[in-house]
Backbone as a chain_set.jsonl record, in Angstrom:
{"seq": "MGRMVLRKEVNLLAWRSPATAEAAHASATTPAGDVVLTRGPGSRTRPEAAAESWENWIFSLRGEPRMEVHGLGAPGALSRKLLGRGIAGTFDGEAFKVSVSSAFAPSKRSVDIAGTTVDIAFKVAGLNIHLLQKGECRGVRNAGKWDISVPDDAAALSACLFEWADMDHFLRMPGLRLL", "coords": {"N": [[-132.961, -187.763, -92.154], [-130.541, -189.225, -89.995], [-129.203, -188.186, -86.97], [-125.962, -188.327, -85.578], [-124.57, -188.936, -82.376], [-121.703, -188.499, -80.693], [-119.575, -189.603, -78.061], [-116.931, -189.251, -75.707], [-115.674, -191.523, -73.414], [-113.717, -191.36, -71.558], [-111.292, -189.279, -69.835], [-109.487, -186.445, -71.261], [-106.692, -186.812, -71.091], [-106.422, -189.624, -70.82], [-107.593, -190.286, -73.24], [-105.809, -189.302, -75.181], [-103.525, -190.705, -74.568], [-101.51, -193.701, -74.965], [-103.235, -196.817, -74.979], [-103.191, -198.972, -72.229], [-104.465, -201.176, -71.345], [-107.216, -203.219, -72.382], [-110.128, -201.411, -72.861], [-113.259, -199.63, -72.758], [-113.441, -196.668, -74.559], [-114.932, -194.778, -75.938], [-118.246, -193.881, -77.083], [-121.2, -194.015, -79.145], [-124.284, -192.817, -80.465], [-126.006, -193.844, -83.168], [-127.759, -193.815, -86.372], [-127.815, -196.503, -87.082], [-127.616, -197.87, -84.733], [-126.308, -198.31, -81.357], [-122.865, -197.623, -80.785], [-119.769, -198.788, -79.523], [-116.475, -198.023, -78.7], [-113.661, -199.891, -78.118], [-110.469, -199.725, -76.953], [-107.222, -201.148, -77.014], [-103.931, -202.494, -76.196], [-101.952, -203.239, -79.022], [-100.437, -205.744, -81.176], [-97.13, -206.008, -80.387], [-94.752, -206.952, -81.466], [-92.907, -206.154, -83.316], [-90.178, -203.815, -83.514], [-90.872, -201.097, -84.178], [-93.593, -201.121, -83.686], [-93.737, -201.405, -80.923], [-92.346, -199.082, -80.136], [-94.016, -197.092, -81.14], [-96.342, -197.593, -79.832], [-98.554, -199.217, -80.829], [-102.04, -199.821, -81.261], [-105.048, -201.816, -80.929], [-108.201, -201.262, -82.167], [-111.511, -201.825, -81.411], [-114.694, -201.883, -82.675], [-117.886, -202.042, -81.553], [-121.141, -202.752, -82.52], [-124.436, -202.398, -81.668], [-123.883, -204.085, -79.509], [-122.313, -206.15, -80.562], [-119.077, -207.09, -81.706], [-117.95, -205.6, -84.634], [-116.197, -204.207, -86.306], [-112.702, -204.01, -86.608], [-109.644, -202.362, -86.078], [-106.273, -202.409, -86.779], [-103.044, -201.622, -85.541], [-103.189, -198.88, -85.064], [-102.614, -195.721, -83.502], [-102.759, -193.849, -80.384], [-105.233, -191.26, -80.406], [-104.346, -188.307, -82.158], [-101.161, -186.84, -82.87], [-99.565, -189.17, -83.22], [-101.412, -191.084, -84.138], [-102.165, -189.861, -86.553], [-99.727, -189.979, -87.923], [-99.404, -192.775, -88.282], [-101.72, -193.303, -89.769], [-101.093, -191.899, -92.087], [-99.257, -193.606, -93.258], [-100.888, -195.696, -93.847], [-103.272, -198.033, -92.745], [-104.637, -201.178, -91.568], [-107.588, -203.242, -91.286], [-110.527, -205.056, -90.171], [-113.839, -205.716, -91.273], [-116.728, -207.166, -90.389], [-115.261, -209.535, -90.464], [-113.931, -209.453, -92.902], [-111.132, -208.176, -94.681], [-109.944, -204.779, -94.819], [-108.513, -201.677, -96.009], [-107.23, -198.584, -94.851], [-106.664, -195.564, -96.306], [-105.139, -192.398, -96.812], [-105.16, -189.167, -98.34], [-103.687, -186.054, -98.942], [-103.745, -182.721, -100.024], [-103.162, -179.502, -101.578], [-105.325, -178.705, -103.17], [-108.783, -179.006, -102.588], [-110.268, -181.053, -103.833], [-108.485, -183.098, -104.112], [-108.05, -184.149, -101.636], [-108.662, -186.807, -99.447], [-110.126, -189.48, -97.494], [-110.051, -192.864, -97.464], [-111.742, -195.904, -97.012], [-111.473, -199.043, -97.796], [-112.474, -202.232, -98.915], [-113.584, -205.659, -99.326], [-116.122, -205.784, -98.15], [-116.673, -203.234, -97.36], [-116.845, -199.942, -98.572], [-116.027, -196.952, -98.386], [-115.702, -193.439, -98.575], [-114.375, -190.322, -97.576], [-114.861, -187.005, -98.287], [-114.078, -183.568, -99.019], [-116.489, -181.069, -99.336], [-117.256, -178.041, -100.129], [-117.853, -176.335, -97.181], [-118.373, -178.562, -95.78], [-118.052, -182.074, -94.874], [-118.353, -184.94, -96.748], [-119.69, -188.207, -96.551], [-119.166, -190.838, -98.543], [-120.57, -193.69, -99.963], [-119.762, -196.276, -101.931], [-119.524, -194.345, -103.925], [-121.838, -192.817, -103.64], [-123.486, -190.236, -101.878], [-123.921, -190.604, -98.472], [-123.902, -189.429, -96.049], [-123.429, -186.355, -94.187], [-121.197, -184.118, -92.701], [-121.596, -181.346, -90.848], [-120.623, -178.457, -89.288], [-119.318, -179.97, -87.325], [-121.113, -181.993, -86.694], [-122.669, -185.05, -87.506], [-124.911, -186.136, -90.033], [-126.481, -188.909, -91.036], [-127.815, -190.475, -93.842], [-128.98, -193.011, -94.302], [-129.609, -195.907, -92.301], [-127.017, -197.497, -92.222], [-124.723, -200.029, -91.402], [-121.921, -200.128, -92.052], [-121.424, -197.477, -92.864], [-122.045, -196.024, -90.516], [-120.168, -197.074, -88.635], [-117.781, -196.442, -89.946], [-117.898, -193.637, -89.942], [-117.674, -193.186, -87.201], [-115.067, -194.207, -86.748], [-113.639, -192.391, -88.37], [-114.094, -189.958, -86.974], [-113.121, -190.471, -84.312], [-110.459, -191.177, -84.745], [-109.376, -188.847, -85.583], [-109.347, -188.223, -88.343], [-110.184, -186.124, -89.921], [-108.21, -184.307, -90.019], [-106.64, -184.785, -92.302], [-108.222, -183.787, -94.284], [-108.258, -181.111, -94.054], [-107.038, -177.895, -95.153], [-103.647, -177.915, -96.051], [-101.891, -175.825, -95.08], [-103.392, -174.676, -93.007], [-103.43, -176.695, -91.145], [-101.126, -176.478, -89.705], [-101.504, -174.514, -87.874]], "CA": [[-131.579, -188.06, -91.825], [-130.309, -189.538, -88.595], [-128.08, -187.48, -86.361], [-125.069, -189.126, -84.738], [-124.087, -188.285, -81.166], [-120.479, -189.184, -80.283], [-119.12, -189.248, -76.726], [-115.712, -189.882, -75.192], [-115.993, -192.066, -72.097], [-112.549, -191.16, -70.7], [-110.827, -187.889, -69.855], [-108.622, -186.105, -72.392], [-105.378, -187.429, -70.915], [-106.559, -191.044, -71.16], [-107.928, -190.363, -74.663], [-104.613, -189.025, -75.985], [-102.435, -191.588, -74.145], [-101.632, -195.085, -75.449], [-104.012, -197.727, -74.137], [-102.361, -199.971, -71.541], [-105.328, -202.35, -71.174], [-108.421, -203.126, -73.199], [-111.211, -200.734, -72.142], [-114.121, -198.761, -73.565], [-112.964, -195.287, -74.562], [-115.902, -193.869, -76.546], [-119.508, -194.48, -77.503], [-121.962, -193.166, -80.065], [-125.632, -193.189, -80.86], [-126.062, -193.657, -84.615], [-128.997, -194.345, -86.954], [-127.712, -197.962, -87.189], [-127.597, -198.427, -83.387], [-125.257, -197.809, -80.472], [-121.494, -198.056, -81.075], [-118.807, -198.643, -78.434], [-115.082, -198.195, -79.105], [-112.762, -200.467, -77.131], [-109.064, -199.626, -77.347], [-106.302, -201.953, -76.223], [-102.606, -202.613, -76.801], [-101.859, -204.108, -80.192], [-99.283, -206.63, -81.253], [-95.916, -205.189, -80.316], [-93.634, -207.852, -81.721], [-91.907, -205.437, -84.109], [-89.65, -202.668, -82.75], [-91.624, -199.863, -84.412], [-94.902, -201.275, -83.037], [-93.525, -201.12, -79.502], [-91.95, -197.678, -79.995], [-95.158, -196.234, -81.476], [-97.484, -198.035, -79.014], [-99.689, -199.57, -81.672], [-103.239, -200.268, -80.564], [-106.165, -202.41, -81.657], [-109.469, -200.616, -81.876], [-112.638, -202.706, -81.707], [-115.96, -201.157, -82.721], [-119.033, -202.92, -81.356], [-122.397, -202.147, -82.93], [-125.547, -203.122, -81.038], [-123.328, -205.078, -78.603], [-121.515, -207.166, -81.262], [-117.884, -206.563, -82.4], [-118.153, -205.64, -86.08], [-115.056, -203.63, -87.016], [-111.448, -203.928, -85.865], [-108.568, -201.649, -86.764], [-105.01, -202.864, -86.204], [-101.873, -200.779, -85.781], [-103.488, -197.458, -84.936], [-102.083, -195.175, -82.26], [-103.648, -192.965, -79.635], [-105.632, -190.117, -81.237], [-103.43, -187.174, -82.142], [-100.037, -186.861, -83.811], [-99.143, -190.544, -83.508], [-102.457, -191.68, -84.975], [-102.062, -189.272, -87.903], [-98.518, -190.521, -88.55], [-99.693, -194.141, -88.706], [-102.713, -193.229, -90.843], [-100.397, -191.455, -93.285], [-98.631, -194.793, -93.856], [-101.936, -196.651, -94.19], [-103.52, -199.05, -91.731], [-105.533, -202.254, -92.004], [-108.58, -203.669, -90.313], [-111.533, -206.001, -90.662], [-115.253, -205.396, -91.086], [-117.443, -208.446, -90.493], [-114.293, -210.582, -90.77], [-113.276, -209.207, -94.193], [-110.078, -207.162, -94.582], [-110.015, -203.489, -95.512], [-107.38, -200.774, -95.823], [-107.518, -197.158, -94.719], [-105.625, -194.74, -96.923], [-105.442, -190.974, -96.772], [-104.386, -188.32, -99.241], [-103.846, -184.658, -98.607], [-103.182, -181.843, -101.052], [-103.649, -178.132, -101.499], [-106.647, -178.67, -103.797], [-109.744, -179.795, -101.82], [-110.723, -182.24, -104.572], [-107.446, -184.13, -104.015], [-107.978, -184.621, -100.262], [-109.667, -187.832, -99.157], [-109.88, -190.598, -96.595], [-110.735, -194.003, -98.075], [-111.807, -197.169, -96.292], [-111.857, -199.913, -98.908], [-112.305, -203.674, -98.801], [-114.647, -206.387, -100.023], [-117.429, -205.529, -97.544], [-116.829, -201.814, -97.038], [-116.322, -199.025, -99.592], [-116.398, -195.637, -97.868], [-114.755, -192.345, -98.809], [-114.713, -189.032, -96.975], [-114.37, -185.95, -99.18], [-114.442, -182.189, -98.721], [-117.468, -180.459, -100.247], [-117.504, -176.729, -99.543], [-117.468, -176.31, -95.772], [-118.815, -179.823, -95.189], [-117.4, -183.32, -95.236], [-119.342, -185.909, -97.207], [-119.403, -189.622, -96.459], [-119.629, -191.473, -99.778], [-120.55, -195.14, -99.958], [-119.793, -196.699, -103.335], [-119.68, -193.151, -104.74], [-123.1, -192.14, -103.368], [-123.458, -189.52, -100.606], [-124.75, -191.234, -97.43], [-123.871, -188.632, -94.832], [-122.796, -185.042, -94.26], [-120.782, -183.514, -91.436], [-121.699, -179.904, -90.914], [-120.359, -177.866, -87.974], [-118.899, -181.0, -86.391], [-122.183, -182.955, -86.423], [-122.953, -185.941, -88.629], [-126.248, -186.583, -90.411], [-126.371, -190.088, -91.907], [-129.105, -190.571, -94.523], [-129.545, -194.357, -94.19], [-129.011, -196.605, -91.159], [-126.114, -198.526, -92.728], [-123.704, -200.371, -90.408], [-120.581, -199.735, -92.512], [-121.346, -196.015, -92.853], [-122.024, -195.561, -89.127], [-118.885, -197.447, -88.022], [-116.726, -195.671, -90.614], [-117.98, -192.258, -89.442], [-117.099, -193.212, -85.841], [-113.612, -194.337, -86.922], [-113.183, -191.111, -88.915], [-114.102, -188.945, -85.912], [-112.294, -190.806, -83.154], [-109.049, -191.229, -85.149], [-109.015, -187.491, -86.036], [-109.022, -188.28, -89.77], [-110.496, -184.863, -90.594], [-106.919, -183.622, -90.173], [-106.162, -184.938, -93.674], [-109.118, -183.076, -95.194], [-108.051, -179.673, -93.879], [-106.023, -177.288, -96.012], [-102.345, -178.187, -95.421], [-101.368, -174.675, -94.348], [-104.177, -174.468, -91.79], [-103.135, -177.762, -90.173], [-99.963, -176.074, -88.908], [-101.922, -173.531, -86.854]], "C": [[-131.453, -188.317, -90.337], [-129.068, -188.847, -88.076], [-127.274, -188.443, -85.497], [-124.634, -188.293, -83.536], [-122.904, -189.102, -80.673], [-120.033, -188.671, -78.921], [-117.801, -189.948, -76.426], [-116.004, -190.287, -73.76], [-114.833, -191.923, -71.111], [-112.13, -189.702, -70.779], [-109.825, -187.682, -71.0], [-107.241, -186.747, -72.28], [-105.422, -188.909, -71.29], [-106.851, -191.22, -72.646], [-106.676, -190.233, -75.529], [-103.422, -189.922, -75.635], [-102.615, -192.981, -74.734], [-102.393, -195.955, -74.447], [-103.087, -198.776, -73.531], [-103.137, -201.26, -71.287], [-106.573, -202.143, -72.025], [-109.553, -202.528, -72.367], [-112.016, -199.881, -73.118], [-113.624, -197.32, -73.433], [-113.989, -194.304, -75.112], [-117.172, -194.637, -76.894], [-120.227, -193.494, -78.411], [-123.366, -193.725, -80.236], [-125.726, -192.848, -82.343], [-127.409, -194.16, -85.138], [-128.993, -195.874, -87.059], [-127.731, -198.636, -85.818], [-126.449, -197.841, -82.579], [-123.913, -198.451, -80.788], [-120.643, -197.827, -79.828], [-117.419, -198.915, -78.998], [-114.283, -198.727, -77.928], [-111.35, -200.387, -77.691], [-108.228, -200.5, -76.433], [-104.961, -202.039, -76.91], [-102.639, -203.584, -77.973], [-100.654, -205.019, -80.103], [-98.022, -205.772, -81.304], [-94.688, -206.051, -80.511], [-92.548, -207.186, -82.542], [-91.437, -204.209, -83.338], [-90.461, -201.394, -82.947], [-93.005, -199.927, -83.767], [-94.795, -200.958, -81.549], [-93.205, -199.644, -79.294], [-93.13, -196.738, -80.222], [-96.43, -196.627, -80.725], [-98.719, -198.328, -79.85], [-100.825, -200.132, -80.833], [-104.162, -201.021, -81.512], [-107.419, -201.678, -81.203], [-110.576, -201.562, -82.305], [-113.914, -201.885, -81.594], [-117.098, -202.169, -82.611], [-120.29, -202.143, -81.715], [-123.525, -203.014, -82.398], [-125.028, -204.292, -80.189], [-122.465, -206.15, -79.24], [-120.288, -206.527, -81.904], [-118.05, -206.72, -83.905], [-116.94, -205.163, -86.869], [-113.863, -203.603, -86.079], [-110.427, -203.206, -86.724], [-107.283, -201.993, -86.023], [-103.899, -201.867, -86.515], [-102.152, -199.296, -85.767], [-102.926, -196.99, -83.598], [-103.122, -194.36, -81.534], [-103.992, -191.762, -80.51], [-104.687, -188.936, -81.066], [-102.327, -187.371, -83.164], [-99.613, -188.277, -84.18], [-100.144, -191.242, -84.429], [-102.356, -191.16, -86.409], [-100.832, -189.794, -88.634], [-98.78, -191.927, -89.092], [-100.729, -194.178, -89.834], [-102.074, -192.801, -92.158], [-99.699, -192.595, -94.006], [-99.664, -195.788, -94.367], [-102.06, -197.702, -93.105], [-104.516, -200.061, -92.274], [-106.521, -202.58, -90.89], [-109.49, -204.706, -90.922], [-112.917, -205.446, -90.361], [-116.021, -206.677, -91.374], [-116.506, -209.561, -90.958], [-113.558, -210.422, -92.087], [-112.306, -208.037, -94.078], [-110.427, -205.885, -95.344], [-108.762, -202.696, -95.205], [-107.906, -199.355, -95.679], [-106.364, -196.411, -95.342], [-106.095, -193.292, -96.934], [-104.61, -190.253, -97.831], [-104.707, -186.872, -98.904], [-103.143, -183.827, -99.67], [-103.728, -180.438, -100.856], [-105.066, -178.031, -102.06], [-107.626, -179.549, -103.009], [-110.19, -181.072, -102.522], [-109.725, -183.391, -104.492], [-107.303, -184.699, -102.608], [-109.051, -185.678, -100.032], [-109.17, -188.809, -98.104], [-110.711, -191.742, -97.169], [-110.625, -195.231, -97.192], [-112.348, -198.17, -97.297], [-111.516, -201.37, -98.65], [-113.457, -204.36, -99.508], [-116.031, -206.095, -99.452], [-117.663, -204.074, -97.177], [-116.144, -200.981, -98.113], [-116.797, -197.624, -99.239], [-115.295, -194.644, -98.203], [-115.284, -191.099, -98.11], [-114.06, -187.969, -97.844], [-114.844, -184.588, -98.691], [-115.419, -181.707, -99.784], [-117.878, -179.119, -99.643], [-116.985, -176.692, -98.123], [-117.828, -177.601, -95.052], [-117.902, -180.969, -95.586], [-118.492, -184.301, -95.606], [-118.814, -187.326, -97.02], [-120.021, -190.263, -97.699], [-119.499, -192.981, -99.633], [-120.78, -195.6, -101.377], [-120.12, -195.515, -104.253], [-120.94, -192.349, -104.481], [-123.061, -191.495, -101.979], [-124.44, -190.159, -99.625], [-124.777, -190.437, -96.145], [-123.115, -187.336, -95.04], [-122.424, -184.613, -92.847], [-120.767, -182.016, -91.631], [-121.544, -179.385, -89.486], [-120.069, -178.931, -86.925], [-119.945, -182.04, -86.063], [-122.511, -183.738, -87.686], [-124.448, -186.169, -88.786], [-126.04, -187.715, -91.407], [-127.744, -190.335, -92.511], [-129.762, -191.937, -94.416], [-128.873, -195.071, -93.021], [-128.15, -197.79, -91.6], [-124.991, -198.76, -91.725], [-122.317, -199.882, -90.81], [-120.408, -198.216, -92.466], [-121.237, -195.486, -91.426], [-120.677, -195.863, -88.464], [-117.732, -196.662, -88.64], [-116.727, -194.22, -90.144], [-117.403, -192.175, -88.024], [-115.569, -193.311, -85.908], [-113.016, -193.016, -87.394], [-113.066, -190.066, -87.804], [-113.101, -189.254, -84.819], [-110.811, -190.89, -83.495], [-108.562, -189.881, -85.688], [-108.634, -187.454, -87.516], [-109.366, -186.999, -90.515], [-109.251, -184.009, -90.766], [-106.453, -183.652, -91.636], [-107.037, -184.195, -94.688], [-109.012, -181.56, -95.044], [-106.984, -179.175, -94.843], [-104.658, -177.434, -95.33], [-101.767, -177.034, -94.623], [-102.082, -174.447, -93.037], [-103.886, -175.526, -90.731], [-101.981, -177.386, -89.257], [-100.329, -175.098, -87.798], [-102.333, -174.182, -85.571]], "O": [[-132.154, -187.716, -89.523], [-128.003, -188.924, -88.687], [-127.835, -189.269, -84.778], [-124.363, -187.099, -83.661], [-123.064, -190.258, -80.28], [-120.095, -187.473, -78.646], [-117.58, -191.088, -76.835], [-116.521, -189.489, -72.977], [-114.955, -192.322, -69.953], [-112.556, -188.973, -71.675], [-109.38, -188.645, -71.625], [-106.683, -187.182, -73.287], [-104.543, -189.391, -72.005], [-106.406, -192.195, -73.251], [-106.508, -190.973, -76.499], [-102.412, -189.899, -76.337], [-103.744, -193.405, -74.98], [-102.213, -195.838, -73.235], [-102.293, -199.395, -74.24], [-102.543, -202.31, -71.042], [-106.931, -201.01, -72.347], [-109.902, -203.053, -71.31], [-111.516, -199.468, -74.165], [-113.415, -196.824, -72.326], [-113.931, -193.116, -74.794], [-117.175, -195.865, -76.985], [-119.909, -192.305, -78.445], [-123.596, -194.933, -80.162], [-125.546, -191.693, -82.729], [-128.125, -194.859, -84.421], [-130.061, -196.484, -87.119], [-127.852, -199.859, -85.744], [-125.71, -196.982, -83.061], [-123.824, -199.655, -81.028], [-120.775, -196.803, -79.158], [-117.207, -199.911, -79.69], [-114.228, -198.101, -76.869], [-111.067, -200.913, -78.767], [-108.484, -200.587, -75.232], [-104.848, -201.696, -78.087], [-103.287, -204.629, -77.908], [-99.95, -205.06, -79.094], [-97.881, -204.913, -82.174], [-93.695, -205.898, -79.8], [-91.389, -207.597, -82.483], [-92.213, -203.62, -82.585], [-90.717, -200.677, -81.98], [-93.536, -198.9, -83.345], [-95.677, -200.31, -80.986], [-93.734, -199.02, -78.375], [-93.23, -195.7, -79.568], [-97.488, -196.046, -80.964], [-99.791, -197.769, -79.617], [-100.607, -200.819, -79.835], [-104.072, -200.884, -82.732], [-107.659, -201.502, -80.008], [-110.58, -202.046, -83.437], [-114.186, -201.271, -80.562], [-117.253, -203.041, -83.466], [-120.48, -201.012, -81.268], [-123.565, -204.219, -82.647], [-125.646, -205.356, -80.148], [-121.926, -206.993, -78.524], [-120.426, -205.513, -82.589], [-118.264, -207.826, -84.402], [-116.678, -205.65, -87.969], [-113.982, -203.228, -84.913], [-110.353, -203.41, -87.936], [-107.209, -201.883, -84.799], [-103.826, -201.334, -87.622], [-101.426, -198.525, -86.395], [-102.782, -197.785, -82.67], [-104.242, -194.197, -82.017], [-103.148, -191.29, -81.272], [-104.281, -188.613, -79.95], [-102.536, -187.996, -84.203], [-99.332, -188.55, -85.347], [-99.754, -191.911, -85.387], [-102.45, -191.932, -87.363], [-100.886, -190.027, -89.842], [-98.419, -192.234, -90.228], [-100.622, -194.994, -90.748], [-102.463, -193.279, -93.223], [-99.561, -192.562, -95.228], [-99.36, -196.625, -95.217], [-101.054, -198.204, -92.604], [-105.155, -199.836, -93.302], [-106.315, -202.241, -89.724], [-109.266, -205.178, -92.036], [-113.139, -204.797, -89.339], [-115.964, -207.206, -92.484], [-116.897, -210.423, -91.744], [-112.637, -211.19, -92.367], [-112.619, -207.025, -93.451], [-111.109, -205.914, -96.368], [-108.037, -203.002, -94.259], [-108.897, -198.976, -96.303], [-105.212, -196.601, -94.951], [-107.286, -193.006, -97.049], [-103.504, -190.676, -98.169], [-105.852, -186.521, -98.619], [-102.072, -184.195, -100.154], [-104.645, -180.219, -100.064], [-105.913, -177.347, -101.486], [-107.337, -180.723, -102.78], [-110.462, -182.074, -101.861], [-110.078, -184.537, -104.774], [-106.524, -185.628, -102.395], [-110.214, -185.474, -100.379], [-107.971, -188.943, -97.859], [-111.923, -191.613, -97.341], [-109.551, -195.555, -96.687], [-113.536, -198.155, -97.619], [-110.41, -201.697, -98.221], [-114.226, -203.71, -100.216], [-117.019, -206.149, -100.185], [-118.753, -203.721, -96.725], [-115.016, -201.266, -98.515], [-117.83, -197.164, -99.726], [-114.109, -194.964, -98.126], [-116.491, -190.859, -98.065], [-112.859, -188.02, -98.107], [-115.879, -184.474, -98.035], [-115.206, -181.91, -100.98], [-118.734, -179.061, -98.76], [-115.815, -176.981, -97.878], [-117.613, -177.722, -93.846], [-117.09, -180.854, -96.504], [-119.454, -184.474, -94.858], [-117.648, -187.61, -97.294], [-121.237, -190.237, -97.886], [-118.452, -193.489, -99.231], [-121.836, -195.361, -101.963], [-120.876, -195.646, -105.216], [-121.098, -191.276, -105.062], [-122.65, -192.135, -101.012], [-125.637, -190.249, -99.902], [-125.572, -190.72, -95.249], [-122.278, -187.218, -95.935], [-123.223, -184.727, -91.917], [-120.03, -181.484, -92.462], [-122.255, -179.823, -88.581], [-120.51, -178.823, -85.781], [-119.695, -182.905, -85.223], [-122.616, -183.181, -88.778], [-125.164, -186.37, -87.805], [-125.491, -187.509, -92.489], [-128.735, -190.4, -91.785], [-130.99, -192.024, -94.437], [-127.685, -194.862, -92.776], [-128.512, -198.945, -91.376], [-124.375, -197.807, -91.247], [-121.612, -199.285, -89.996], [-119.351, -197.728, -92.068], [-120.428, -194.599, -91.153], [-120.108, -194.996, -87.801], [-116.808, -196.259, -87.934], [-115.66, -193.633, -89.965], [-116.723, -191.207, -87.686], [-114.865, -192.583, -85.207], [-111.995, -192.574, -86.869], [-112.055, -189.371, -87.706], [-112.312, -188.389, -84.438], [-109.975, -190.692, -82.612], [-107.445, -189.791, -86.197], [-107.708, -186.741, -87.902], [-108.892, -186.798, -91.633], [-109.242, -183.083, -91.577], [-105.934, -182.659, -92.145], [-106.625, -183.998, -95.831], [-109.61, -180.813, -95.819], [-106.132, -179.941, -95.293], [-104.526, -177.109, -94.15], [-101.193, -177.268, -93.559], [-101.455, -174.064, -92.05], [-104.078, -175.275, -89.542], [-101.869, -177.916, -88.152], [-99.539, -174.881, -86.879], [-102.708, -173.493, -84.622]]}, "num_chains": 1, "name": "protein.A"}
């Protein structure tokens, strides 16, 4: 298994604040290669987009832009609010949707990234989070560290998106999220 190492390239204030210009905010070493996250202001033509400071996130793998997510906010409460409504993006030019579900029962909690070229789900399994690709376990997060079993581009980029957008929030027990 290949271990992923994720790093934030900006301080906590810049990380949690809306991006005002396109800039690299994070990087990762993954089994599929190095990933860089570039955050920048998104399209703010709609009133809610301007009020919520929507951003575009671009994930570059091995120096090439491969995944884009549109309409996401700065990591934290705003990002979770937008994720709860569902967001869209592209992987290798093909559209995908991110949807989340949260419930008291662990089996009902999930984060899904689904499109024609990407089919990833994150599920709770005991104390770990499993990354499933087309229903097959491809990675495990244990104690905050990811082990990816195969060097797959979609799995590596999806794990980075999951971590940097704080999507594990939706996999926690609802009562514990309030603490």
